[in-house]
C-alpha positions as CSV (number, residue, x, y, z in Angstrom):
1,M,-2.9,-1.0,-27.7
2,R,-2.3,2.4,-27.1
3,K,1.6,2.2,-26.8
4,K,4.2,2.3,-29.7
5,I,5.8,-0.9,-30.7
6,M,8.8,-1.4,-28.2
7,S,12.1,0.0,-29.1
8,I,15.2,-2.4,-29.2
9,F,16.1,-0.7,-25.9
10,F,13.1,-2.5,-24.2
11,A,13.7,-5.8,-26.3
12,T,17.4,-5.8,-25.0
13,V,16.7,-5.2,-21.5
14,L,13.8,-7.5,-21.2
15,T,15.9,-10.2,-22.4
16,A,18.2,-9.4,-19.2
17,A,15.5,-9.1,-17.4
18,T,13.7,-12.6,-18.3
19,L,17.1,-14.3,-17.5
20,A,17.2,-12.8,-14.2
21,G,13.9,-13.5,-13.0
22,C,11.0,-11.1,-12.4
23,G,10.1,-11.4,-8.8
24,G,8.6,-9.0,-6.3
25,S,9.6,-10.4,-3.1
26,S,11.0,-7.0,-2.0
27,A,8.0,-4.8,-2.9
28,G,5.7,-3.6,-0.5
29,T,2.8,-1.4,-0.4
30,T,1.5,1.5,1.8
31,S,-1.9,1.2,3.5
32,G,-2.7,4.9,4.0
33,T,-2.2,4.3,7.7
34,D,1.3,5.8,8.0
35,T,2.0,7.8,11.2
36,G,3.5,10.6,8.9
37,A,0.0,11.6,7.9
38,S,-0.3,13.5,11.1
39,Q,2.5,15.5,9.7
40,A,0.3,16.8,7.1
41,Q,1.1,20.8,6.4
42,T,-2.3,21.1,4.8
43,G,-4.7,19.0,6.9
44,G,-7.1,16.5,6.0
45,G,-9.8,16.7,3.6
46,S,-13.0,15.0,2.5
47,T,-13.8,16.0,-1.0
48,G,-10.4,15.4,-2.8
49,S,-10.4,19.0,-3.7
50,K,-8.1,20.2,-1.0
51,Q,-5.4,22.7,-2.1
52,T,-2.1,23.6,-0.3
53,D,-2.5,27.1,1.2
54,G,-2.0,29.9,-1.3
55,K,-0.4,27.8,-3.9
56,N,-1.1,27.8,-7.6
57,L,-1.8,23.9,-8.2
58,P,-4.5,22.1,-10.4
59,E,-7.7,21.1,-8.6
60,L,-7.9,17.3,-8.1
61,T,-10.6,15.1,-9.0
62,T,-13.2,14.0,-6.3
63,E,-13.7,11.0,-7.6
64,P,-12.2,7.7,-6.6
65,M,-8.8,7.1,-8.2
66,T,-5.8,4.8,-7.7
67,I,-1.9,5.3,-8.8
68,T,0.7,2.9,-8.7
69,L,4.2,4.5,-7.9
70,W,7.3,2.6,-8.1
71,D,10.5,3.6,-6.1
72,I,13.6,1.9,-4.6
73,S,13.0,3.1,-1.1
74,T,13.5,-0.3,0.5
75,E,15.0,0.3,3.7
76,D,15.0,3.3,6.3
77,P,15.1,6.1,6.6
78,N,14.2,6.7,2.8
79,K,11.6,4.1,3.0
80,G,9.9,5.9,5.9
81,I,10.3,9.2,4.7
82,A,8.5,8.1,1.1
83,E,5.8,6.3,2.8
84,A,5.2,9.3,4.8
85,A,4.9,11.8,2.0
86,V,2.3,9.4,0.5
87,A,0.3,9.1,3.5
88,R,0.1,12.8,4.1
89,F,-1.0,12.9,0.2
90,M,-4.1,10.5,0.5
91,A,-4.9,12.3,4.1
92,D,-5.4,15.3,2.0
93,Y,-7.0,13.2,-0.8
94,P,-8.9,10.8,0.5
95,N,-10.4,9.7,-2.7
96,I,-7.0,8.9,-4.3
97,T,-5.4,5.7,-3.4
98,V,-1.5,5.6,-4.1
99,N,-0.2,2.0,-4.3
100,Q,3.3,2.4,-3.4
101,V,5.7,-0.4,-4.3
102,H,9.3,-0.3,-3.4
103,Q,11.5,-2.5,-5.8
104,Q,14.9,-3.5,-5.0
105,N,17.7,-1.1,-6.7
106,D,19.8,-4.0,-8.5
107,N,17.1,-5.3,-10.6
108,Y,14.8,-1.8,-10.7
109,K,15.6,-1.0,-14.1
110,Q,14.6,-4.5,-15.6
111,Q,11.6,-4.7,-13.5
112,L,10.4,-1.5,-14.9
113,V,11.0,-2.6,-18.6
114,V,9.3,-5.8,-18.1
115,A,6.5,-3.8,-16.6
116,M,6.2,-1.5,-19.5
117,S,6.5,-4.4,-22.1
118,S,3.5,-6.0,-20.4
119,G,1.3,-3.1,-20.1
120,Q,1.6,-3.0,-16.4
121,A,3.8,0.3,-16.1
122,P,3.3,2.4,-12.9
123,N,1.6,5.8,-13.3
124,I,4.7,7.3,-11.4
125,Y,8.2,5.4,-11.4
126,C,11.6,6.9,-10.1
127,H,14.8,6.9,-12.2
128,W,18.2,8.4,-12.6
129,G,17.7,10.6,-15.6
130,G,20.2,10.3,-18.5
131,G,19.6,7.6,-21.5
132,P,17.2,5.6,-20.0
133,M,14.6,8.4,-19.2
134,A,15.1,9.7,-23.0
135,E,14.3,6.0,-24.1
136,Y,11.1,5.9,-21.4
137,Y,9.8,9.2,-23.2
138,K,10.5,8.2,-26.9
139,S,8.5,4.7,-26.2
140,G,5.6,6.5,-24.8
141,F,5.8,5.9,-21.2
142,A,6.8,9.6,-20.0
143,N,4.3,12.5,-19.9
144,D,5.7,15.8,-21.3
145,I,5.1,18.1,-18.4
146,T,6.9,21.3,-19.6
147,D,3.7,23.3,-19.9
148,M,2.6,22.2,-16.1
149,Y,5.9,22.9,-14.8
150,A,5.7,26.3,-16.1
151,K,2.2,27.0,-14.9
152,Y,1.8,25.6,-11.7
153,D,3.9,26.0,-8.3
154,H,7.0,23.7,-7.8
155,P,10.0,24.0,-5.5
156,E,12.8,26.4,-6.9
157,Y,15.3,23.6,-8.1
158,V,18.9,23.9,-8.7
159,E,19.6,24.4,-12.5
160,A,21.4,21.3,-12.5
161,A,18.6,19.1,-11.5
162,V,16.2,20.9,-14.1
163,A,18.7,20.2,-16.6
164,Q,18.9,16.5,-15.8
165,S,15.2,16.3,-15.6
166,T,15.1,17.7,-19.3
167,Y,15.6,15.7,-22.5
168,D,14.9,17.7,-25.8
169,G,13.8,20.8,-24.5
170,K,11.0,18.9,-22.5
171,M,10.7,18.4,-18.6
172,L,10.0,15.0,-18.0
173,A,10.5,14.6,-14.3
174,I,10.4,16.0,-11.0
175,P,13.3,15.9,-9.0
176,F,12.4,14.2,-5.5
177,S,15.7,13.0,-3.6
178,G,19.0,15.2,-3.7
179,L,22.1,16.1,-4.6
180,T,24.4,13.0,-4.3
181,G,28.2,13.3,-4.5
182,C,30.7,10.4,-4.5
183,D,33.7,10.3,-2.5
184,I,35.9,7.9,-0.4
185,F,34.6,7.2,3.2
186,Y,37.3,6.3,5.7
187,N,37.8,5.0,9.0
188,K,39.7,7.8,10.8
189,T,40.7,5.4,13.9
190,I,42.4,2.9,11.6
191,F,43.9,6.0,9.9
192,A,45.0,7.7,13.3
193,D,46.3,4.4,14.7
194,L,48.6,3.5,11.7
195,G,49.8,7.5,11.3
196,L,48.1,7.6,7.9
197,E,47.5,11.0,6.1
198,I,44.5,11.7,3.7
199,P,46.0,11.0,0.2
200,E,46.0,13.7,-2.4
201,T,47.4,12.0,-5.4
202,I,46.7,8.4,-6.6
203,D,50.3,7.6,-5.9
204,E,49.7,8.7,-2.0
205,L,46.3,6.7,-2.2
206,E,48.4,3.6,-3.4
207,T,51.0,4.2,-0.4
208,V,48.2,4.1,2.3
209,C,46.7,1.0,0.5
210,D,50.2,-0.7,0.8
211,K,50.5,0.4,4.7
212,L,47.2,-0.9,5.1
213,K,47.7,-4.3,3.5
214,E,50.9,-4.6,5.8
215,N,48.6,-4.4,8.9
216,G,46.4,-7.0,7.6
217,I,43.2,-4.4,6.6
218,I,41.7,-4.6,3.3
219,P,41.9,-0.9,1.6
220,F,38.8,-0.7,0.0
221,S,35.2,-2.3,0.8
222,L,33.6,-3.1,-2.2
223,A,30.6,-5.3,-2.8
224,N,30.7,-5.6,-6.7
225,A,27.6,-8.0,-7.1
226,S,25.9,-5.1,-8.1
227,K,28.2,-4.1,-10.6
228,W,27.8,-0.4,-10.6
229,T,29.5,-0.2,-7.2
230,G,32.9,-1.3,-9.1
231,S,31.9,1.3,-12.0
232,M,32.7,4.1,-9.7
233,Y,36.5,3.4,-9.4
234,Y,36.5,3.3,-13.2
235,M,34.7,6.4,-13.9
236,Y,36.8,8.4,-11.2
237,L,40.1,7.0,-12.7
238,V,39.1,7.9,-16.4
239,A,37.7,11.4,-15.3
240,R,41.3,12.3,-13.4
241,H,43.0,11.1,-16.3
242,S,41.3,12.7,-19.0
243,G,38.7,15.2,-17.3
244,N,35.2,14.4,-19.3
245,A,36.9,14.7,-22.7
246,E,37.6,11.1,-23.3
247,F,34.3,10.1,-22.1
248,D,32.4,12.4,-24.3
249,A,34.1,11.4,-27.1
250,A,33.5,7.7,-26.4
251,Y,29.6,8.5,-26.0
252,T,29.6,9.7,-29.5
253,Q,32.0,7.4,-31.2
254,E,33.2,10.4,-32.9
255,N,36.4,11.8,-34.1
256,G,38.1,8.6,-32.7
257,G,36.3,8.7,-29.7
258,S,36.6,5.2,-27.8
259,F,36.2,3.4,-24.8
260,T,39.7,1.7,-25.6
261,S,41.1,5.4,-25.3
262,P,44.2,5.9,-23.0
263,A,41.9,7.0,-20.0
264,F,39.9,3.8,-20.2
265,I,42.8,1.8,-20.6
266,Y,44.8,3.4,-17.5
267,A,41.4,3.2,-15.3
268,G,41.2,-0.6,-16.4
269,E,44.8,-1.4,-15.7
270,K,45.0,0.5,-12.4
271,I,41.9,-1.4,-11.2
272,Q,43.4,-4.5,-12.3
273,D,46.8,-3.9,-10.8
274,W,44.9,-3.0,-7.3
275,V,42.7,-6.5,-7.4
276,K,46.1,-8.1,-7.7
277,K,47.7,-6.3,-4.8
278,G,44.5,-7.4,-2.7
279,Y,43.3,-3.9,-2.4
280,F,39.9,-5.2,-2.6
281,P,38.3,-7.8,-0.5
282,D,38.5,-12.0,-1.8
283,G,35.4,-12.6,-3.8
284,V,34.6,-9.0,-4.7
285,N,32.0,-9.9,-7.4
286,S,30.0,-12.1,-5.0
287,L,29.5,-9.6,-2.4
288,S,25.9,-7.4,-2.5
289,A,25.8,-3.8,-2.1
290,D,22.1,-4.4,-1.5
291,D,22.6,-6.3,1.5
292,N,25.3,-3.9,2.9
293,Q,27.9,-6.4,2.9
294,D,30.4,-3.4,1.9
295,R,29.4,-1.9,5.0
296,A,29.8,-4.7,7.3
297,L,33.6,-4.9,6.2
298,L,33.8,-1.2,7.5
299,Y,31.8,-1.9,10.7
300,D,34.0,-4.8,11.5
301,G,37.4,-3.1,10.8
302,S,38.1,-5.5,8.4
303,A,38.5,-2.4,5.7
304,A,39.5,0.9,5.9
305,M,37.9,3.0,3.0
306,M,34.7,2.9,0.9
307,L,34.1,4.8,-2.5
308,H,30.4,5.4,-2.2
309,G,27.6,7.6,-2.7
310,S,26.6,10.2,-0.4
311,W,23.7,8.4,0.7
312,Q,25.9,6.4,2.9
313,V,26.0,9.1,5.4
314,G,22.1,8.4,6.1
315,G,22.7,4.5,5.8
316,I,25.4,4.3,8.3
317,K,24.0,6.6,10.7
318,A,20.6,4.9,10.7
319,D,22.9,1.6,11.5
320,N,24.9,3.1,14.5
321,E,25.2,7.0,14.8
322,E,27.7,6.8,17.7
323,W,30.1,4.5,15.6
324,Y,29.8,6.9,12.4
325,N,30.4,10.2,14.6
326,E,33.6,8.4,16.1
327,N,35.1,6.4,13.1
328,I,34.0,7.9,9.7
329,G,35.8,10.7,7.8
330,V,35.5,11.3,4.2
331,F,37.8,12.8,1.4
332,R,37.6,13.3,-2.3
333,F,38.8,10.8,-5.0
334,P,42.9,11.8,-5.2
335,E,44.1,13.5,-8.3
336,D,46.3,12.1,-11.1
337,A,49.4,14.2,-10.4
338,E,50.9,13.4,-14.1
339,A,47.8,14.4,-15.7
340,K,47.1,17.4,-13.8
341,A,50.6,18.6,-14.8
342,A,49.8,18.2,-18.3
343,G,46.8,20.5,-17.8
344,V,44.1,17.7,-17.1
345,P,41.4,19.5,-14.6
346,Q,41.0,17.6,-11.6
347,D,37.9,19.2,-10.1
348,V,35.3,16.6,-12.0
349,E,33.0,14.9,-9.3
350,I,30.9,12.0,-9.7
351,G,27.3,11.8,-9.0
352,T,23.9,13.6,-9.7
353,A,21.9,16.9,-9.0
354,I,18.6,15.0,-8.7
355,G,19.5,11.9,-6.9
356,M,16.5,10.6,-8.6
357,G,13.5,11.9,-10.7
358,M,9.7,11.1,-10.7
359,T,8.5,10.5,-14.0
360,F,4.6,10.1,-14.8
361,N,3.0,7.6,-17.1
362,C,-0.6,9.0,-17.2
363,F,-2.2,7.8,-20.4
364,K,-5.8,6.5,-21.4
365,E,-6.2,3.5,-23.4
366,D,-6.7,5.5,-26.7
367,G,-3.3,7.0,-26.1
368,S,-4.3,10.6,-24.9
369,V,-3.2,12.3,-21.7
370,D,-5.1,11.1,-18.6
371,Q,-5.1,15.0,-17.3
372,E,-6.9,14.3,-14.1
373,M,-4.4,11.4,-13.1
374,L,-1.4,13.5,-14.1
375,D,-2.7,16.4,-12.2
376,A,-2.6,14.3,-9.1
377,C,0.8,12.7,-9.7
378,Y,2.1,16.5,-10.2
379,V,0.7,17.5,-6.9
380,L,2.1,14.7,-5.2
381,A,5.5,15.0,-6.6
382,T,5.9,18.6,-6.1
383,Q,4.1,19.2,-2.9
384,Y,4.4,16.0,-0.8
385,F,7.6,14.6,-2.0
386,N,9.2,18.3,-1.8
387,D,7.3,19.7,1.5
388,D,8.9,21.3,4.2
389,T,8.3,18.0,6.1
390,Y,9.8,15.6,3.3
391,N,12.8,18.2,3.2
392,A,13.4,18.3,6.7
393,A,13.5,14.3,7.1
394,Q,15.7,14.0,3.9
395,V,18.3,16.7,5.6
396,A,18.0,14.9,9.1
397,A,18.9,11.6,7.2
398,G,21.9,13.2,5.2
399,T,20.6,14.1,1.8
400,V,20.5,17.6,0.4
401,P,17.5,18.0,-1.7
402,S,18.0,19.7,-5.1
403,I,16.4,22.9,-4.0
404,K,18.3,26.1,-3.9
405,G,19.5,27.2,-0.4
406,F,19.3,23.8,1.2
407,N,23.3,23.4,0.8
408,E,23.7,26.2,3.1
409,N,22.6,24.5,6.5
410,I,24.5,21.4,6.4
411,E,25.5,20.2,9.8
412,D,26.7,16.7,9.3
413,P,30.8,17.5,8.6
414,N,30.8,14.8,5.9
415,N,27.8,15.5,4.0
416,K,28.8,19.3,3.9
417,Y,32.2,18.2,2.7
418,I,30.6,15.9,-0.1
419,I,28.6,18.7,-1.1
420,D,31.0,21.6,-1.1
421,Q,33.1,19.2,-3.5
422,F,30.0,19.1,-5.4
423,F,29.9,22.8,-6.2
424,K,33.1,23.5,-6.5
425,A,33.5,20.8,-9.3
426,S,34.1,21.9,-12.9
427,N,31.3,19.3,-13.8
428,V,29.5,16.7,-12.3
429,Q,29.6,13.3,-14.4
430,L,26.5,11.4,-14.0
431,W,27.0,7.9,-13.3
432,Y,27.7,5.8,-16.1
433,D,25.0,3.2,-15.7
434,Q,22.7,6.1,-15.8
435,Y,23.9,8.2,-18.8
436,L,24.6,5.6,-21.0
437,P,21.7,4.0,-23.1
438,A,20.2,1.1,-21.3
439,S,21.3,-1.4,-23.8
440,V,25.0,-0.2,-23.3
441,T,24.5,0.3,-19.2
442,E,24.1,-3.7,-19.3
443,V,27.1,-4.1,-21.2
444,H,29.0,-1.6,-19.3
445,K,27.9,-3.3,-16.1
446,N,29.1,-6.6,-17.3
447,C,32.3,-5.4,-18.2
448,M,33.0,-4.4,-14.7
449,T,32.2,-7.8,-13.4
450,E,35.0,-9.0,-16.0
451,L,37.3,-6.1,-15.3
452,F,37.6,-6.8,-11.3
453,G,37.2,-10.7,-12.1
454,L,40.6,-10.5,-13.9
455,E,38.5,-12.2,-16.5
456,K,39.2,-9.8,-19.5
457,T,41.7,-7.3,-20.4
458,P,40.8,-3.3,-20.2
459,L,41.3,-3.2,-23.9
460,E,38.9,-6.3,-24.4
461,I,36.4,-4.8,-22.0
462,G,36.7,-1.2,-24.2
463,Q,36.0,-2.9,-27.2
464,E,32.8,-4.6,-25.9
465,Q,31.7,-1.4,-24.7
466,D,32.4,0.4,-28.1
467,A,30.4,-2.1,-29.9
468,A,27.4,-1.8,-27.9
469,M,27.6,2.0,-28.1
470,Q,27.7,1.7,-32.0
471,K,25.1,-0.6,-31.9
472,A,23.0,1.9,-29.8
473,L,23.5,4.7,-32.0
474,E,22.9,3.0,-35.0
475,E,19.3,2.1,-33.5
């Protein structure tokens, strides 16, 4: 076996994945016949050595090759955009077959670890950066592409995207999705009918929620079966109460840092108070975001607000653009007035500068780099998942590529608002479930179930997260 012995990271997540099952029912593969192939910028080729006009790129092999690519693009518009990029690549390099597999988001990281543990890891896989990306590299499943990135052409990514694709000074991923902010989507029609103003503080937000409840409307549409969706509320409440200071300290567990510090207790208590007041749907932990059950509550008027990522712009538009344009607005998570008065910055935003990154796992049986495959993966990721056709489709779908200049020409007012907040932020906090080490992520997500289910106190879930973080640091 060419791979190193698996770290505890893989053993821990593999156990969870085995319990959850290892199904592939959501997966699909491209056949190379997607109509997006007709949009290729560079035209077809028959030798497998076609190069994009005038660009400094590696010359690809003319021998047959098969590349396996995993992503989480299970629904349109992202599914079609991703498949079209692969189809354009295969039209230009007909000797190279890309087996594109779409995995469901909720189980994706576990499925990836199962594949790595069993020697079936894909040659290209997407991820969110953070602690898991570092673990993939340290466990031998990520190529260091620092030299290639310096030598060959690539889009001019924003600095934050490059930083999130780097670990220990090594470039380990190519950004391919986009800037993703997190804000509160709201039904403008409901707000107008009830005479509600956009809240600027958490106290004002609670006043809005109470008014909605009085009128038989659920304040927040939340589907927390996915667990990370509830984490967004937790993250923002921590950030508004302490900026990034207390999370950074808890991550290192140094100088008294703890997930039981005041900001975490405040966030947990606030959430549980909101649960008791009925600010969230009944059975919130059984509702699935992957099945868009949170969106459904917005669509039928049952709920008025939804804290979520900016990818919802494209998703809601795809469902019903006319309804979206008439009803949906967005505002940033309100400020903690007391913390602000004490000097705590209120301009931390939750999100990511890369959306997702593509990492390459191109090794031979003896452990050496398979450079021919790595060259092909680099060209696919930098020139097809990031070409003009791909980026135009991304923008049309409401996603802003992590490439300099794209934030300047956003037409959708909600997306423009979200990205403007992103660029105004003093710091963008990557989602906890992506930033934390994988073993801690699983504990954190389970804690969100316990928190919203009123199963444990904020102190108890803080202690759970501390124990997991201390164990991860020791390993």
